[in-house]
C-alpha positions as CSV (number, residue, x, y, z in Angstrom):
1,M,0.1,-0.3,0.1
2,F,1.5,3.4,-0.9
3,I,0.6,6.8,0.3
4,E,1.4,10.4,-1.6
5,N,1.9,13.2,0.6
6,S,0.6,16.4,0.0
7,D,-1.1,19.2,2.1
8,L,-3.2,18.8,5.4
9,E,-6.0,16.8,4.3
10,F,-6.6,13.8,2.7
11,L,-8.6,11.2,1.1
12,V,-7.8,7.3,0.3
13,L,-9.1,5.2,-2.7
14,T,-8.8,1.8,-2.7
15,R,-9.0,-0.7,-5.4
16,L,-10.5,-2.8,-2.9
17,E,-14.3,-3.6,-2.9
18,K,-13.9,-4.2,0.8
19,F,-11.7,-3.0,3.7
20,I,-11.5,-3.4,7.3
21,P,-10.1,-0.9,9.3
22,L,-6.6,-1.8,10.3
23,G,-4.3,-0.7,13.5
24,I,-1.7,1.2,11.9
25,S,-0.6,3.1,15.0
26,G,2.8,2.1,14.6
27,M,2.7,4.6,11.5
28,G,1.6,7.2,13.7
29,F,-1.7,6.7,11.9
30,S,-5.3,6.0,12.9
31,V,-8.8,5.0,11.2
32,A,-10.7,8.1,10.9
33,A,-13.7,6.7,8.6
34,S,-14.4,4.0,6.4
35,L,-17.1,4.4,3.6
36,G,-17.2,1.5,1.7
37,T,-14.2,1.5,-0.8
38,H,-12.8,5.2,0.7
39,I,-11.1,5.0,3.9
40,A,-9.7,8.2,6.0
41,L,-6.7,7.6,7.9
42,R,-5.9,10.9,10.7
43,S,-2.5,11.0,12.1
44,T,-2.2,11.0,15.3
45,H,0.5,13.6,15.5
46,E,-2.4,16.2,14.0
47,A,-1.3,16.3,10.8
48,R,-3.8,15.0,8.0
49,I,-2.0,13.4,4.6
50,K,-4.2,13.5,1.1
51,G,-3.2,10.2,-0.7
52,H,-4.1,7.6,-2.8
53,F,-3.9,4.1,-1.6
54,L,-3.1,1.5,-3.9
55,F,-3.4,-1.9,-2.1
56,K,-0.9,-4.5,-2.4
57,K,-0.4,-7.7,0.0
58,E,3.0,-8.7,0.3
59,E,4.3,-12.7,0.8
60,N,5.6,-11.6,4.0
61,N,1.8,-9.9,5.3
62,R,3.7,-6.4,4.7
63,I,2.2,-2.9,3.8
64,C,4.5,-0.5,2.6
65,F,4.1,3.5,2.4
66,N,5.9,5.8,0.2
67,F,5.7,9.5,1.0
68,S,6.3,11.5,-2.4
69,K,7.0,14.7,-1.3
70,H,9.8,13.2,0.8
71,K,12.4,11.5,1.0
72,A,11.5,8.1,-0.1
73,I,10.4,6.4,3.8
74,Q,9.7,2.9,3.7
75,R,7.9,1.4,6.8
76,K,6.5,-2.5,7.7
77,I,3.6,-3.1,9.4
78,S,3.0,-6.8,10.6
79,L,-0.5,-8.6,10.3
80,S,-1.5,-11.8,11.3
81,N,-3.1,-14.4,9.0
82,Q,-6.0,-13.8,11.3
83,E,-6.5,-10.0,10.2
84,F,-5.9,-10.8,6.1
85,S,-8.7,-13.3,7.0
86,E,-10.9,-10.8,8.4
87,F,-10.4,-8.3,5.8
88,D,-11.0,-11.2,2.6
89,E,-14.2,-13.0,4.3
90,R,-15.9,-8.9,4.8
91,K,-19.0,-9.3,2.7
92,S,-21.7,-7.0,4.2
93,P,-23.2,-5.7,0.7
94,D,-23.8,-9.6,0.5
95,E,-25.4,-9.8,3.8
96,V,-27.4,-7.0,2.9
97,R,-29.0,-8.3,-0.1
98,A,-29.5,-12.2,1.7
99,E,-31.1,-10.1,4.8
100,I,-34.0,-7.8,2.3
101,K,-33.7,-11.4,0.5
102,N,-35.0,-13.2,3.5
103,C,-37.3,-10.6,4.4
104,Y,-39.3,-10.8,0.7
105,E,-39.7,-14.1,1.5
106,L,-41.3,-13.7,4.6
107,I,-43.7,-11.0,3.4
108,N,-44.5,-13.5,0.3
109,R,-45.1,-15.7,2.5
110,L,-47.4,-14.3,5.0
111,G,-48.5,-11.7,2.7
112,R,-48.9,-7.6,3.0
113,G,-50.7,-6.1,5.1
114,V,-50.4,-3.4,7.8
115,V,-47.6,-2.2,9.2
116,Y,-47.2,-0.7,13.0
117,L,-44.7,1.9,14.1
118,G,-44.4,2.9,17.6
119,S,-42.5,3.2,20.6
120,S,-41.2,-0.1,22.0
121,R,-41.4,1.6,25.8
122,M,-45.1,2.3,26.7
123,G,-46.0,-1.0,28.0
124,P,-49.1,-2.8,29.3
125,S,-50.0,0.0,31.9
126,H,-49.8,3.2,29.1
127,S,-53.4,3.8,28.3
128,H,-51.6,4.1,24.8
129,Y,-50.9,0.2,25.3
130,L,-54.5,-0.7,25.2
131,Q,-55.8,1.7,22.6
132,A,-52.8,0.1,20.4
133,Q,-54.3,-3.4,20.9
134,E,-57.7,-2.7,20.4
135,L,-56.6,-0.8,17.0
136,A,-54.8,-3.8,15.4
137,K,-57.2,-6.3,16.6
138,E,-60.7,-4.1,14.5
139,I,-58.2,-3.0,11.5
140,A,-57.0,-6.9,11.2
141,N,-60.7,-7.6,11.2
142,L,-61.7,-4.7,9.1
143,L,-58.7,-5.1,6.3
144,D,-58.6,-9.3,6.8
145,C,-54.9,-9.2,6.7
146,T,-51.4,-9.3,8.0
147,S,-50.2,-7.3,10.9
148,W,-46.5,-6.2,10.7
149,S,-44.7,-4.2,13.5
150,G,-41.6,-4.7,14.8
151,A,-41.8,-7.3,16.5
152,G,-40.5,-6.1,19.9
153,P,-41.8,-4.7,23.2
154,G,-44.1,-1.9,24.3
155,L,-46.6,-1.0,21.6
156,M,-45.5,-3.6,18.6
157,D,-46.3,-5.9,21.7
158,A,-49.5,-4.3,21.8
159,V,-50.5,-4.4,18.1
160,T,-48.7,-8.5,17.6
161,Q,-51.2,-9.4,20.8
162,G,-54.0,-7.4,19.0
163,A,-53.6,-9.6,15.7
164,M,-53.0,-12.4,17.4
165,L,-56.8,-11.9,18.8
166,A,-58.1,-11.2,15.6
167,G,-56.8,-14.4,14.5
168,K,-55.6,-13.1,11.7
169,P,-51.4,-13.7,10.5
170,V,-48.9,-11.9,12.2
171,G,-45.5,-10.9,11.2
172,G,-42.3,-9.2,12.2
173,F,-39.1,-7.2,11.1
174,K,-37.3,-7.5,14.6
175,I,-34.2,-6.0,15.7
176,G,-31.8,-7.4,18.6
177,K,-32.2,-4.6,20.8
178,E,-34.7,-1.9,21.6
179,A,-34.2,1.3,22.4
180,G,-34.7,1.8,26.4
181,E,-33.7,-2.1,26.9
182,W,-30.2,-3.4,28.4
183,T,-30.2,-7.3,27.2
184,T,-30.3,-8.4,23.8
185,S,-32.6,-10.7,22.2
186,N,-32.8,-12.5,18.8
187,F,-35.9,-14.4,19.9
188,H,-39.3,-13.2,20.1
189,P,-40.9,-14.3,23.3
190,Y,-44.2,-16.0,21.8
191,L,-44.5,-15.7,18.0
192,P,-43.3,-18.4,15.9
193,S,-40.2,-18.6,15.0
194,E,-41.3,-18.6,11.3
195,N,-43.6,-15.6,11.7
196,Y,-41.0,-13.1,12.4
197,L,-37.2,-12.1,11.4
198,T,-34.3,-10.8,13.3
199,C,-32.7,-8.2,11.1
200,R,-28.9,-7.2,11.5
201,F,-29.2,-4.7,9.5
202,F,-31.5,-1.6,9.5
203,S,-31.5,-1.1,5.5
204,A,-33.1,-4.4,5.3
205,R,-35.2,-3.6,7.9
206,K,-36.7,-1.0,6.4
207,H,-37.1,-2.6,3.2
208,G,-39.1,-5.3,4.6
209,L,-41.3,-2.8,6.3
210,V,-41.9,-0.5,3.2
211,D,-42.3,-3.9,1.2
212,A,-45.3,-5.5,3.2
213,V,-47.1,-2.5,2.4
214,V,-47.1,-2.5,-1.2
215,R,-49.9,-2.9,-3.2
216,N,-49.4,-5.1,-6.2
217,N,-53.5,-4.8,-7.2
218,S,-56.7,-2.8,-6.0
219,F,-58.2,-5.8,-4.3
220,D,-54.9,-5.5,-1.5
221,K,-55.6,-3.5,1.4
222,T,-52.7,-1.9,3.4
223,A,-51.7,0.6,5.5
224,V,-49.2,2.0,7.7
225,V,-50.3,3.1,11.4
226,A,-47.6,5.5,13.0
227,L,-48.3,5.0,16.9
228,P,-46.7,7.6,19.5
229,G,-43.0,6.6,19.5
230,G,-39.6,8.0,19.9
231,I,-36.7,8.9,17.5
232,G,-37.0,5.2,15.8
233,T,-40.5,6.0,15.2
234,L,-40.2,9.6,14.0
235,D,-37.3,8.0,12.0
236,E,-39.7,5.3,10.1
237,V,-42.2,7.8,9.6
238,F,-40.8,10.3,7.7
239,E,-39.2,7.9,5.7
240,I,-42.1,6.6,4.6
241,L,-43.5,10.0,4.5
242,A,-40.7,10.8,2.1
243,L,-41.3,8.1,-0.1
244,I,-45.0,8.3,-0.2
245,Q,-44.5,12.2,-1.5
246,L,-42.1,11.2,-3.8
247,E,-44.6,8.1,-5.7
248,R,-42.5,5.6,-4.6
249,I,-44.6,4.1,-2.2
250,G,-48.5,4.0,-3.9
251,S,-47.5,5.5,-6.9
252,K,-50.6,3.4,-9.0
253,F,-52.3,2.1,-5.8
254,P,-52.5,4.5,-2.8
255,V,-51.4,3.7,0.7
256,P,-53.1,4.9,3.4
257,L,-50.3,6.6,6.2
258,L,-52.2,7.3,9.3
259,L,-50.9,9.3,12.6
260,M,-52.3,8.1,15.4
261,N,-52.7,11.2,17.9
262,Y,-53.5,9.9,20.9
263,D,-54.0,12.5,23.7
264,S,-52.7,15.0,21.7
265,F,-49.1,13.0,21.4
266,Y,-48.4,14.6,18.0
267,S,-49.8,17.9,18.1
268,K,-46.5,20.2,18.6
269,L,-45.4,17.9,15.8
270,L,-47.9,19.2,13.4
271,D,-47.6,23.0,14.8
272,F,-43.9,22.7,13.3
273,L,-44.7,21.3,10.3
274,N,-46.9,24.1,9.9
275,D,-44.2,26.3,10.7
276,C,-42.9,24.9,8.2
277,E,-45.3,25.9,5.8
278,G,-45.1,29.3,6.7
279,L,-41.1,29.6,6.5
280,G,-41.7,27.9,2.6
281,T,-39.9,24.4,3.3
282,V,-43.3,22.6,2.6
283,S,-45.9,23.7,0.5
284,K,-49.0,24.9,1.9
285,G,-51.0,21.5,2.4
286,E,-48.5,19.2,1.3
287,V,-48.1,17.3,4.5
288,A,-51.6,17.0,5.1
289,S,-51.8,15.6,2.0
290,L,-49.7,13.0,2.7
291,W,-51.1,10.9,5.6
292,K,-54.4,11.6,7.6
293,V,-54.0,12.9,11.4
294,C,-56.4,10.6,13.9
295,N,-57.2,11.2,17.7
296,S,-58.8,8.3,18.2
297,N,-59.2,4.2,17.0
298,S,-63.0,5.0,15.7
299,E,-61.6,8.0,13.5
300,A,-59.2,5.8,12.0
301,L,-61.4,3.0,11.4
302,A,-63.9,4.8,9.6
303,Y,-60.7,6.8,7.6
304,L,-59.8,3.1,6.5
305,E,-63.5,2.0,5.9
306,E,-64.0,5.1,3.4
307,F,-60.6,4.6,1.7
308,Y,-61.1,1.3,0.9
309,S,-65.4,1.3,0.6
310,I,-65.8,-1.3,2.6
311,S,-69.4,-2.0,3.2
312,S,-71.2,-3.4,6.3
313,I,-71.5,-6.6,4.1
314,D,-67.4,-6.9,3.6
315,K,-67.0,-6.4,7.5
316,S,-69.6,-8.9,8.8
317,K,-67.6,-11.6,6.7
318,N,-64.1,-10.0,7.6
319,V,-64.9,-9.9,11.4
320,T,-63.6,-13.2,13.7
321,K,-64.2,-14.7,16.9
322,I,-61.8,-12.8,19.3
323,Y,-59.4,-15.9,19.9
324,S,-55.8,-16.0,18.5
325,T,-54.5,-19.0,16.2
326,Y,-51.2,-19.1,18.4
327,E,-51.0,-20.0,21.9
328,S,-51.9,-16.4,23.7
329,P,-48.8,-15.1,25.8
330,S,-50.8,-14.4,28.5
331,S,-51.9,-18.0,29.1
């Protein structure tokens, strides 16, 4: 590996498809950033180097550096075979693609439906928990579809139980650790393992959440329901909002996005978005046209009935006895 020294800024371009940051403190450098095939190094002596890296694996596991503006310097860094093995075996892009494929396969098996976004911290004692559980049960019956969530605790657990009470399919895209938890688990306490996927990559998980609501025809009934939540919930809500805005979701068959404003939870956010209209960062009425703000479950259900033109006859066909096809977590 060779570095051409110039100025006090640096950019490192590699001809490698993959790179694992290596400890090269013996040269007075440390890894500052690694972005795919671009590597940035920072000098431990507070100097910076701009260079172009050409990687060469020497037979005796050496990496060489040559500084063009100074007297030629050649230094050696010994790397263990294990470090080179890790370098060669890093295949994140392939792993992401494989995980996305697994998400799609799970959706294909369980069916598209309603995706719920919401807090993992609001437990059974919170009023929003009970509201979310009832809403999930009613929507599952109304739309006769699969319910999808983050398969975690809090409001995600509430909607999982609500959909199970309706006797409808339930699926989830779980992450190992939820916000507010001190422990990590790849397993759901009561959902069958074939009904959820524990994702390593957030990008794959988001692909799954989006694909689960894409409508392929006018008969598909899907929706995104945003329950009260924090940073993770807002991240997902605004990403889906942007996809709807740019017609990456619902370009042919619209997908309803419901913002559940329980106890005015999102009112200050809505005030901020109204201010954005006044400041010209969004067009007047633009945000309001992308979602439906609902203050109660009855308002949300009425909106979905109207959106999908569901008659009372259709509703009676979809309603099932209140029991779970799985073993109840409370039993």
